[in-house]
C-alpha positions as CSV (number, residue, x, y, z in Angstrom):
1,M,134.2,184.7,125.8
2,R,132.4,182.8,128.6
3,R,134.7,181.6,131.4
4,C,134.0,178.5,133.4
5,A,132.9,179.1,136.9
6,P,135.4,177.7,139.5
7,H,133.1,174.7,140.2
8,E,132.6,173.9,136.4
9,E,134.8,171.6,134.3
10,P,135.6,172.7,130.8
11,L,133.5,171.1,128.1
12,T,135.8,168.5,126.4
13,R,135.3,166.3,123.4
14,R,134.8,163.4,125.8
15,H,131.9,165.2,127.4
16,L,130.3,165.8,124.0
17,I,130.9,162.3,122.6
18,L,129.7,160.4,125.7
19,P,126.0,161.2,125.3
20,V,126.1,160.4,121.6
21,L,127.7,156.9,122.4
22,L,125.0,156.3,125.0
23,A,122.3,157.2,122.6
24,V,123.8,154.9,119.9
25,L,124.1,152.0,122.4
26,M,120.5,152.5,123.5
27,A,119.4,152.5,119.9
28,L,121.3,149.3,119.1
29,A,119.9,147.6,122.2
30,F,116.4,148.7,121.0
31,V,117.0,147.4,117.5
32,Q,118.3,144.0,118.9
33,E,115.3,143.7,121.1
34,A,113.0,144.6,118.2
35,R,114.7,141.9,116.1
36,A,113.9,139.2,118.6
37,R,110.4,137.8,119.0
38,E,108.5,135.1,120.9
39,F,107.4,131.9,119.2
40,V,105.2,129.2,120.8
41,D,106.4,125.9,119.5
42,A,104.6,122.5,119.2
43,T,105.2,121.8,122.9
44,G,103.6,125.0,124.1
45,R,107.0,126.4,125.1
46,T,107.4,130.1,124.5
47,V,110.9,130.7,123.0
48,T,112.5,134.0,122.2
49,I,114.0,133.6,118.7
50,P,115.8,136.0,116.2
51,D,113.4,137.8,113.9
52,A,115.4,136.7,110.9
53,P,117.8,133.8,111.9
54,A,120.8,133.7,109.6
55,R,122.6,130.6,111.0
56,V,120.3,127.6,111.8
57,F,121.3,124.2,113.2
58,A,119.0,121.3,112.4
59,A,118.8,118.9,115.3
60,G,118.0,115.8,113.3
61,P,117.6,114.5,109.7
62,P,113.9,115.5,109.3
63,A,114.6,119.0,110.4
64,S,117.6,119.2,108.1
65,V,115.4,118.3,105.1
66,L,112.7,120.8,106.0
67,L,115.3,123.5,106.6
68,Y,116.9,122.9,103.2
69,A,113.5,123.1,101.5
70,L,112.6,126.4,103.1
71,A,115.8,128.3,103.7
72,P,119.0,126.5,102.5
73,E,121.0,129.7,102.8
74,T,120.6,129.5,106.6
75,M,122.0,126.0,107.0
76,V,125.3,125.7,109.0
77,G,125.8,122.1,107.9
78,W,124.2,118.8,107.1
79,V,123.2,116.1,109.7
80,R,124.6,113.6,107.1
81,A,126.6,114.8,104.2
82,P,125.0,114.2,100.8
83,R,126.2,111.2,98.8
84,E,127.7,111.8,95.4
85,S,124.5,110.6,93.7
86,D,122.5,113.2,95.7
87,L,124.4,116.2,94.6
88,P,122.7,116.7,91.2
89,F,119.4,117.2,93.0
90,L,120.7,119.8,95.5
91,L,121.7,123.4,95.2
92,P,125.4,123.7,94.6
93,S,125.7,126.2,97.5
94,T,124.9,123.3,99.9
95,H,127.2,120.6,98.5
96,D,130.2,121.4,100.6
97,L,128.5,122.2,103.9
98,P,130.1,120.2,106.7
99,E,128.6,117.0,108.2
100,L,127.7,117.8,111.8
101,G,125.8,114.8,113.0
102,R,122.6,114.9,115.0
103,L,121.5,116.1,118.4
104,T,118.4,113.9,118.6
105,G,117.7,110.2,118.6
106,Q,119.8,107.2,119.6
107,G,122.4,108.1,117.1
108,G,123.0,111.5,118.6
109,T,126.6,112.4,117.9
110,V,126.9,116.2,118.4
111,N,128.6,117.5,121.5
112,L,128.2,121.1,122.7
113,E,131.7,122.0,121.4
114,V,130.7,121.1,117.9
115,L,127.4,122.9,118.3
116,L,128.9,126.1,119.6
117,A,131.6,126.1,116.9
118,T,129.0,126.4,114.2
119,E,127.8,129.7,115.9
120,P,124.1,129.1,115.2
121,D,121.5,131.7,116.4
122,L,118.7,129.1,116.4
123,I,118.3,125.3,116.7
124,V,115.3,123.6,115.1
125,D,113.9,120.1,115.4
126,F,111.0,118.6,113.3
127,G,109.6,115.3,114.3
128,T,108.2,113.5,117.3
129,V,107.2,115.8,120.2
130,S,107.6,114.1,123.5
131,P,109.0,114.8,127.0
132,T,112.4,113.4,126.0
133,Y,112.8,115.9,123.2
134,I,111.5,118.8,125.4
135,D,114.0,117.9,128.0
136,L,116.8,117.9,125.4
137,A,115.8,121.3,124.0
138,N,115.6,122.9,127.5
139,R,119.0,121.4,128.5
140,V,120.7,122.5,125.3
141,T,119.4,126.1,125.7
142,E,120.4,126.2,129.3
143,Q,123.9,125.1,128.5
144,T,124.5,127.2,125.4
145,G,122.0,130.1,125.5
146,I,120.8,129.2,121.9
147,P,117.0,129.1,121.4
148,Y,115.7,125.7,120.4
149,I,112.3,125.1,119.0
150,L,110.3,121.9,118.3
151,I,107.9,121.5,115.3
152,D,105.4,118.6,115.2
153,G,106.5,116.3,112.4
154,S,103.4,114.0,112.3
155,F,102.4,113.3,108.7
156,E,98.9,114.9,108.8
157,N,100.5,118.0,110.4
158,T,102.9,118.5,107.4
159,P,101.2,121.6,105.9
160,A,100.9,123.3,109.3
161,A,104.5,122.4,110.2
162,I,105.8,123.9,107.0
163,R,104.0,127.1,107.7
164,A,105.3,127.2,111.3
165,M,108.9,126.6,110.3
166,A,108.6,129.2,107.6
167,E,107.3,131.7,110.1
168,V,110.3,130.9,112.3
169,L,112.7,131.3,109.4
170,G,111.1,134.5,108.1
171,V,110.1,133.1,104.7
172,P,106.3,133.0,104.9
173,E,105.7,133.3,101.2
174,R,107.9,130.3,100.4
175,G,106.3,128.4,103.3
176,E,102.9,129.1,101.9
177,A,103.8,127.7,98.5
178,L,105.2,124.5,100.0
179,A,102.3,124.1,102.4
180,A,99.8,124.5,99.7
181,Y,101.5,121.8,97.7
182,A,101.4,119.5,100.8
183,E,97.7,120.2,101.2
184,G,97.0,119.4,97.6
185,T,98.9,116.2,97.7
186,L,97.1,114.9,100.8
187,A,93.8,115.9,99.3
188,R,94.6,114.1,96.1
189,V,95.4,110.9,98.1
190,D,92.1,111.1,99.8
191,A,90.3,111.6,96.5
192,V,91.9,108.6,94.9
193,L,91.2,106.4,97.9
194,A,87.6,107.3,97.8
195,D,87.3,105.3,94.6
196,V,89.3,102.3,95.8
197,P,87.4,99.7,97.9
198,E,89.4,98.6,101.0
199,D,89.5,95.0,99.8
200,S,91.2,96.3,96.6
201,R,94.0,98.0,98.4
202,P,97.5,96.4,98.7
203,Q,98.8,94.3,101.6
204,V,102.4,95.7,101.9
205,Y,105.6,94.4,103.3
206,L,108.2,97.2,103.6
207,A,111.6,95.4,103.3
208,R,114.8,96.9,104.6
209,G,118.3,95.7,104.4
210,P,120.0,93.5,101.6
211,E,118.2,90.4,102.9
212,G,114.8,92.1,103.2
213,L,114.4,90.8,106.7
214,E,114.1,94.0,108.6
215,A,110.8,95.9,108.5
216,P,108.9,98.6,110.4
217,A,105.9,97.3,112.3
218,R,102.4,98.7,111.9
219,G,102.1,102.1,113.4
220,S,105.8,102.9,112.9
221,I,106.8,106.3,111.7
222,N,109.0,104.5,109.1
223,A,105.9,102.9,107.5
224,E,103.5,105.8,108.1
225,I,103.4,106.6,104.4
226,V,102.2,103.1,103.6
227,E,99.2,103.5,105.8
228,R,98.6,107.1,104.6
229,V,98.2,105.9,101.0
230,G,95.5,103.4,102.1
231,A,97.6,100.2,102.1
232,T,97.8,97.7,104.9
233,N,101.2,97.2,106.5
234,V,101.2,93.4,107.1
235,V,104.0,93.6,109.7
236,V,102.6,93.3,113.2
237,G,105.1,93.6,116.0
238,E,105.2,94.1,119.8
239,T,106.6,97.5,119.2
240,R,106.1,100.3,116.7
241,G,109.7,100.3,115.7
242,L,111.7,98.0,113.4
243,V,111.4,94.2,113.7
244,T,113.4,91.4,112.2
245,P,110.9,88.7,111.0
246,S,111.9,85.3,109.6
247,L,111.2,84.5,106.0
248,E,108.6,82.0,107.3
249,Q,106.8,84.9,109.0
250,V,106.9,87.0,105.8
251,I,105.4,84.1,103.9
252,A,102.7,83.7,106.5
253,W,101.8,87.4,106.2
254,A,101.4,86.8,102.5
255,P,101.9,90.4,101.3
256,D,100.8,91.0,97.7
257,T,103.2,94.0,97.4
258,I,106.7,94.6,98.6
259,L,108.3,98.0,99.0
260,T,112.0,98.2,99.5
261,I,114.6,100.9,100.0
262,D,117.5,98.6,99.4
263,R,118.7,98.4,95.8
264,D,120.5,95.0,96.3
265,F,117.4,93.3,97.7
266,A,115.2,94.7,94.9
267,A,117.7,93.4,92.3
268,G,118.1,90.0,93.7
269,V,114.9,88.9,95.3
270,Q,113.3,87.5,92.1
271,D,116.2,85.0,91.9
272,L,115.8,83.7,95.5
273,A,113.9,80.5,95.4
274,D,112.7,80.7,99.0
275,W,111.1,84.1,98.4
276,Q,108.9,82.8,95.5
277,A,106.5,81.6,98.2
278,V,105.7,85.3,98.9
279,P,102.8,86.4,96.6
280,A,104.4,89.8,95.9
281,V,107.6,88.2,94.6
282,A,105.7,85.5,92.6
283,E,103.6,88.2,91.0
284,G,106.5,90.6,90.3
285,R,105.1,93.3,92.6
286,V,108.4,94.5,94.2
287,F,108.9,98.3,94.1
288,L,112.2,100.0,94.8
289,A,111.6,103.4,96.3
290,P,113.7,106.3,94.8
291,S,116.1,107.8,97.3
292,A,117.9,110.8,95.9
293,P,118.6,113.2,97.4
294,F,116.3,111.9,100.2
295,G,114.2,108.8,100.5
296,W,110.7,108.8,99.2
297,I,109.4,106.4,101.9
298,D,111.2,107.7,105.0
299,A,115.0,108.2,105.3
300,P,114.2,110.6,106.8
301,P,110.5,111.0,107.6
302,S,110.2,114.6,106.5
303,V,108.7,116.6,103.6
304,N,110.5,114.3,101.1
305,R,107.6,111.8,101.7
306,L,105.2,114.1,99.8
307,I,106.6,113.0,96.4
308,G,106.6,109.4,97.8
309,L,102.8,109.7,98.2
310,S,102.5,110.6,94.5
311,W,104.8,107.7,93.5
312,L,102.8,105.2,95.6
313,L,99.5,106.4,94.1
314,H,100.8,105.7,90.6
315,S,102.3,102.4,91.7
316,F,99.4,101.1,93.7
317,Y,96.4,102.6,91.9
318,P,97.4,103.2,88.3
319,D,93.8,102.9,87.0
320,Q,92.4,105.5,89.5
321,V,95.2,108.1,89.5
322,E,95.5,110.7,86.8
323,G,98.5,112.8,85.7
324,D,102.0,112.1,84.6
325,L,104.4,110.9,87.3
326,R,107.5,112.3,85.6
327,S,105.9,115.8,85.4
328,E,104.9,115.5,89.1
329,V,108.5,114.6,90.1
330,R,109.9,117.4,88.1
331,E,107.5,119.9,89.7
332,F,108.3,118.6,93.3
333,Y,112.0,118.8,92.8
334,R,111.8,122.3,91.3
335,L,109.7,123.5,94.2
336,F,111.2,121.8,97.2
337,W,114.8,121.1,96.2
338,Q,115.1,124.1,93.9
339,V,116.7,121.9,91.2
340,E,114.8,120.8,88.1
341,P,115.9,117.3,86.9
342,D,116.4,116.7,83.2
343,E,115.1,113.6,81.4
344,A,118.2,111.5,82.2
345,A,117.9,112.4,85.9
346,L,114.3,111.5,85.9
347,D,115.1,108.1,84.3
348,S,117.7,107.5,87.0
349,L,115.3,108.4,89.8
350,L,112.4,106.3,88.5
351,G,114.5,103.3,87.4
352,N,113.7,103.6,83.7
């Protein structure tokens, strides 16, 4: 048997295990590094993100909707909890997710403690890209260490945005299916509009609130869908946000069509004598936009607006558009919300 030289230490189990542990730790570090990758977001920022994020925090309502559409299993919560009437159109696994509030916008309600408590490995935002949102993303990452990406939410960028978010979430095949649908919808709108002279397109007032006297001005993101479907938003304001016109001003604008997202206003406006001076009311052209589980006009301005485009084509241009709206709604809900509405649910959505 070999004896240790006087200057040698006997080989112990610790000596044998230590190199193995070091090798394992190095391998784990390599795997972790391999699982991270760089992504260049809509602002040009290079962000190191997980290769397959498992817990994702949506910074605002548009991001929440897109995240649900692409990878609902990664959601750590809702920006706003679904209403009871929304639940039939959402996957049961998402019904009881907590309401967390929003990081972005004037209604930002999330503090860092709430954010960290959800233990996300990624924060995503989808919408306006501006220095304000860039600063917010950088500050949050500096304070929490959580990567934060921004995706351009402009309407025309919807297909590209879907693909970008799908890449981030590691679901490229699903992203391609949804992006192809978005491209087809936008192309269909353009094809219909090619056969509609501009002077035959509607003049629209988008009424909000129970009295109908709040409206998004021309160029507002809240009315973007109206302009994308070829109509003219009659509301001209000093800003691109929401304005509060008087009824006299609405009468002066003389819209031939009213869109509303408020059920009470839609139900009662025909009985209001003063509103009879508005051509849209006198002619019975008041359309209530469906809103479950998300609004078809905005609320929020995300991929939910794609089915709104189809609805508006059928509402505004019934003689030019082909296809069955009920079938189109069913297809969209099956693809995007992963729930297929039955006939009763379709009746409820479409007000039949």
